C-alpha positions in Angstrom: 58.4 80.4 -66.3 59.6 81.0 -69.4 58.0 77.5 -71.0 54.4 78.6 -69.6 54.4 82.3 -70.7 55.5 80.9 -74.2 52.6 78.4 -74.2 49.9 80.4 -73.0 48.7 82.0 -76.0 48.7 78.6 -78.0 47.2 76.5 -75.2 44.2 79.2 -74.9 43.8 79.5 -78.8 43.7 75.3 -78.8 41.3 75.8 -75.8 39.3 78.3 -77.6 39.6 75.6 -80.8 38.0 72.5 -79.0 35.2 74.3 -77.1 34.0 76.0 -80.9 34.5 72.4 -81.9 32.6 70.7 -79.1 29.6 73.4 -79.8 29.4 72.9 -83.5 29.3 69.2 -83.0 26.7 69.4 -80.8 24.6 71.9 -82.5 24.9 69.4 -85.7 23.8 66.5 -83.7 20.6 67.9 -82.5 19.1 69.7 -85.5 16.9 67.7 -87.4 17.5 66.7 -91.0 14.4 66.5 -93.0 14.7 64.8 -96.5 12.4 66.3 -98.9 9.7 63.5 -99.5 9.9 64.9 -103.3 13.6 63.8 -103.6 12.5 61.1 -106.2 11.5 63.6 -108.5 14.9 65.8 -108.5 17.2 62.6 -109.3 14.5 60.9 -111.9 15.9 60.7 -115.4 14.1 63.4 -118.1 14.0 61.0 -120.8 14.5 57.2 -121.1 16.6 57.8 -123.8 19.6 59.8 -125.0 19.0 61.9 -127.8 22.4 61.8 -130.5 20.6 64.7 -132.4 20.2 67.3 -129.7 23.7 66.4 -128.7 25.1 66.6 -131.9 23.0 70.2 -132.4 24.8 71.4 -129.4 28.4 70.6 -130.4 27.9 72.0 -133.9 26.3 75.5 -132.1 29.4 75.5 -129.5 32.3 75.4 -132.6 29.9 77.9 -134.4 30.0 80.8 -131.2 32.8 80.0 -129.0 36.0 81.2 -129.6 38.1 78.5 -128.5 36.8 75.1 -129.1 36.1 72.4 -125.7 39.5 70.4 -127.3 41.8 73.3 -127.6 41.3 75.1 -124.4 42.6 72.6 -122.2 46.5 72.9 -124.6 46.2 76.6 -124.1 45.6 77.0 -120.5 48.6 74.2 -120.2 46.8 71.4 -119.1 46.8 67.8 -120.7 
């Protein structure tokens, strides 16, 4: 009888977890997911070429305006 008293709370908790799990599974299986027909426009390239001059401009502005350079940041936080 002592084992039954000790196991009651974990078994009820487990039963509740299983009920929630099955309920969520049924809910997600019954819900329909629609893919946006314009999804291709979200994953297409903005430009066909990579602009190295723009990248150099971003690097220059980073070095001028950031208090800590990105290369130094990881050494300051202790990551290699």
